C-alpha positions in Angstrom: 4.9 27.8 -25.2 3.9 26.1 -28.3 0.2 25.8 -29.2 -0.6 22.4 -30.6 -2.8 22.0 -33.7 -5.7 19.6 -33.4 -5.9 19.2 -37.2 -5.8 15.5 -38.1 -2.6 14.2 -39.9 -3.0 12.6 -43.3 -0.8 10.1 -45.1 0.8 11.7 -48.1 2.5 10.1 -51.1 5.9 10.9 -49.7 4.9 9.0 -46.5 3.9 6.0 -48.6 7.2 6.2 -50.6 9.3 6.4 -47.4 7.4 3.4 -45.9 7.8 1.4 -49.1 11.6 2.1 -49.1 11.8 1.1 -45.5 9.9 -2.2 -46.0 12.1 -3.0 -49.0 15.3 -2.3 -47.0 14.0 -4.3 -44.1 13.1 -7.2 -46.4 16.5 -7.1 -48.0 18.2 -7.3 -44.6 16.0 -10.2 -43.5 16.7 -12.0 -46.9 20.5 -11.5 -46.5 20.3 -12.8 -42.9 18.3 -15.9 -43.8 20.0 -16.9 -47.1 23.6 -15.7 -46.9 24.3 -15.6 -43.2 26.1 -18.8 -42.2 24.5 -19.1 -38.8 22.6 -22.1 -37.3 19.5 -20.4 -36.1 17.8 -22.1 -33.1 14.8 -20.0 -32.1 13.1 -23.1 -30.5 15.7 -22.9 -27.7 14.6 -19.4 -26.6 11.3 -20.0 -24.8 12.9 -22.1 -22.1 14.7 -19.1 -20.9 11.5 -17.2 -20.1 9.8 -19.7 -17.8 10.9 -23.1 -16.3 9.0 -25.8 -14.4 9.8 -26.2 -10.8 10.6 -29.9 -10.3 9.5 -29.7 -6.6 6.0 -28.2 -7.1 5.5 -28.7 -10.8 4.5 -25.1 -11.3 6.0 -22.7 -13.8 8.4 -20.1 -12.5 10.3 -17.2 -14.1 13.6 -18.1 -15.7 16.6 -15.9 -16.5 15.1 -13.6 -19.1 12.0 -12.8 -17.1 14.0 -12.4 -13.9 16.3 -10.0 -15.7 13.3 -8.2 -17.2 11.8 -7.5 -13.7 15.1 -6.5 -12.3 15.5 -3.9 -15.1 12.0 -2.6 -14.1 13.0 -2.4 -10.4 16.3 -0.7 -11.3 14.6 1.9 -13.5 11.8 2.7 -11.1 14.1 3.2 -8.1 16.7 5.0 -10.1 14.1 7.4 -11.5 12.4 7.9 -8.1 15.7 8.7 -6.3 17.0 10.6 -9.3 13.9 12.8 -9.3 14.4 13.6 -5.6 18.1 14.5 -6.3 17.1 16.4 -9.5 14.4 18.5 -7.9 16.7 19.4 -5.0 19.6 20.3 -7.3 17.2 22.1 -9.7 16.0 24.3 -6.9 19.6 24.9 -5.9 20.5 26.0 -9.4 17.7 28.6 -9.4 18.4 29.7 -5.8 19.7 33.2 -5.0 22.2 31.6 -2.7 25.6 31.6 -4.3 26.7 28.5 -2.4 23.6 26.5 -3.5 23.9 27.7 -7.0 27.5 26.7 -7.3 26.6 23.3 -5.7 24.0 22.6 -8.3 26.3 23.7 -11.1 29.2 21.5 -9.7 26.9 18.5 -9.4 25.6 18.8 -13.0 29.0 19.5 -14.5 30.7 16.7 -12.6 28.1 13.9 -13.3 27.5 14.9 -16.9 31.2 14.9 -17.7 32.1 11.6 -16.1 31.6 8.5 -18.3 28.6 6.5 -16.9 30.7 3.3 -16.9 33.3 5.0 -14.7 30.6 6.2 -12.4 29.1 2.7 -12.1 32.5 1.2 -11.1 33.1 4.0 -8.6 29.8 3.3 -6.8 30.2 -0.4 -7.0 33.7 -0.6 -5.5 33.2 2.3 -3.1 29.6 2.0 -1.9 29.2 -1.7 -2.5 32.6 -2.7 -0.9 33.2 0.0 1.7 30.0 1.6 2.9 27.1 -0.9 2.7 29.0 -3.7 4.5 29.6 -1.4 7.4 25.8 -1.3 8.1 25.5 -5.1 7.8 22.2 -4.6 5.9 22.0 -8.1 4.6 22.4 -9.6 8.1 19.7 -7.3 9.4 17.3 -8.2 6.7 18.1 -11.9 7.1 17.0 -11.7 10.7 13.6 -10.3 9.7 10.5 -12.6 9.5 9.9 -14.4 6.2 7.1 -12.0 4.9 9.4 -9.0 5.3 12.2 -10.7 3.4 9.8 -11.5 0.6 8.8 -7.9 0.3 12.5 -6.9 0.1 13.0 -9.5 -2.7 9.9 -8.4 -4.5 10.7 -4.6 -4.4 14.5 -4.8 -4.5 16.5 -7.9 -5.0 17.4 -11.2 -3.3 19.4 -10.6 -0.1 22.6 -12.0 -1.4 22.4 -9.6 -4.4 21.1 -6.6 -2.5 24.5 -4.8 -2.1 25.3 -4.6 -5.9 21.7 -3.8 -6.6 21.7 -0.8 -4.2 25.1 0.3 -5.7 23.6 0.3 -9.2 20.5 2.2 -8.1 22.6 4.9 -6.4 24.8 5.3 -9.5 21.8 5.3 -11.8 20.0 7.9 -9.6 22.9 10.3 -9.6 23.4 9.9 -13.3 19.7 10.5 -14.1 19.5 13.2 -11.4 21.9 15.4 -13.3 19.6 15.5 -16.4 16.5 15.9 -14.2 18.2 18.9 -12.5 18.4 20.7 -15.9 14.8 19.8 -16.6 13.6 21.3 -13.3 15.9 24.3 -13.8 14.6 24.9 -17.3 11.0 24.6 -16.1 11.5 27.1 -13.4 13.4 29.5 -15.6 10.6 29.4 -18.2 8.1 31.0 -15.8 7.6 34.7 -16.6 9.7 36.9 -14.2 6.5 38.9 -13.6 5.2 35.9 -11.5 8.1 36.4 -9.1 7.3 40.1 -8.9 3.6 39.5 -8.4 4.3 37.0 -5.6 6.8 39.4 -3.9 4.2 42.2 -4.1 1.8 40.0 -2.1 4.4 39.7 0.7 5.6 36.2 0.0 9.3 35.6 0.9 11.5 33.9 -1.7 10.7 30.4 -0.4 6.9 31.2 -0.5 7.2 32.6 -4.0 8.8 29.3 -5.2 6.4 27.0 -3.2 3.1 28.7 -3.8 3.5 30.6 -7.1 6.4 29.6 -9.4 6.9 25.9 -8.8 3.2 25.0 -9.2 3.3 26.7 -12.6 6.5 25.0 -13.6 5.4 21.5 -12.5 3.2 20.9 -15.6 6.0 21.9 -17.8 8.5 19.4 -16.4 6.2 16.4 -16.0 6.3 15.4 -19.6 10.1 15.7 -19.9 10.4 13.7 -16.7 8.2 11.0 -18.2 10.5 10.9 -21.2 13.5 10.7 -18.9 12.1 7.5 -17.4 12.3 5.9 -20.7 16.0 6.9 -20.9 16.5 5.5 -17.5 15.3 2.1 -18.7 17.8 2.1 -21.5 20.6 3.5 -19.3 20.0 0.7 -16.7 21.7 -1.8 -19.1 25.1 -0.4 -18.2 25.0 -1.8 -14.6 25.4 -5.3 -16.2 29.1 -4.7 -16.0 29.1 -5.0 -12.3 27.1 -8.3 -12.3 23.7 -6.9 -11.4 21.4 -9.5 -12.9 19.2 -7.3 -15.0 18.1 -8.1 -18.6 21.4 -7.4 -20.4 23.5 -9.4 -17.8 21.2 -12.4 -18.0 21.4 -12.3 -21.8 25.2 -12.3 -21.7 25.1 -15.3 -19.2 22.8 -17.3 -21.5 24.8 -16.4 -24.6 28.0 -17.5 -22.9 26.4 -20.9 -22.0 24.6 -21.6 -25.2 26.3 -19.6 -27.9 22.9 -18.4 -29.2 24.3 -15.0 -29.9 21.9 -13.5 -32.4 18.8 -15.2 -31.0 19.5 -13.9 -27.5 20.4 -10.3 -28.5 17.4 -10.0 -30.8 15.1 -11.3 -28.0 16.6 -8.8 -25.5 16.2 -6.0 -28.1 12.5 -6.9 -28.4 12.0 -7.0 -24.6 13.6 -3.6 -24.2 11.5 -2.3 -27.1 8.3 -3.7 -25.6 9.1 -2.1 -22.3 10.1 1.3 -23.7 7.3 1.4 -26.3 4.7 0.7 -23.6 6.1 3.6 -21.6 6.0 5.7 -24.7 2.3 5.0 -25.2 1.7 6.0 -21.5 3.7 9.2 -22.1 1.6 10.0 -25.1 -1.6 9.5 -23.2 -0.1 11.7 -20.4 0.8 14.4 -23.0 -2.7 14.4 -24.4 -4.2 14.8 -20.9 -1.8 17.8 -20.4 -2.9 19.3 -23.6 -6.6 19.0 -22.7 -6.1 20.4 -19.3 -3.8 23.3 -20.1 -4.3 23.6 -23.8 -0.6 24.3 -24.6 2.5 22.3 -25.1 4.7 21.7 -22.0 8.0 20.9 -23.7 11.1 22.0 -21.8 14.7 21.6 -22.9 17.3 20.0 -20.7 19.8 22.9 -20.9 
């Protein structure tokens, strides 16, 4: 554990020098882009891709970029939720005394972390999306439900005709993130002093009781902060599912670029949207970290193994 200092940080001369050099470099890049880059900038064309006016009702509705933005959020939340469930289960397996469970956890982490994410996405898209999900006829079942239930599915997941690729992407993203969450959970449990296991055993707890009532409650605060940081990584990793036509932010950007040839404007806009989303999450994580410090008084940083 690392004790954090509450002493206020001050801006030094070296900080000002570094900031000045950064601003000079940034200004030079902007100057080169504006003066020497032979590119017909057309920023006035970008706002139309955020919202559009519905000709039938006259109201403003989300356009491609906003639709992709919310799809990215849905992908990230579901991928993180399911990845956390998988990661906690595999993390407990990796710290189990059962040889089978331990090997299962090691095999899962070793397999997922050594397969390129792009390959994993294609495997899930063509296997789950084309072979397994059609067997359950999920889209037909949801289409038979009343309108309000369909609207809930569209709001929390995706439109019915895009549900199969969306679920395939969520499954792949969950397994991908679950491998890293497994190591976070394992490291958190392993960081607990062995004496806590012995104390719990001396009180008559079986192994499962030692984990549930003594060890895991102490490990939980140590893994919460890395899990929050992993969610930010999930947001960035979600862009890879664009290769299987899931209409998240990156995919929508490529569609707009192909239709309008506004390459730089679109990619700069998408970069800013990702930055806004991840930076907002970073601020939440910082507030969460401060609350952990106030409550426990120590740092809870755990490596990913």
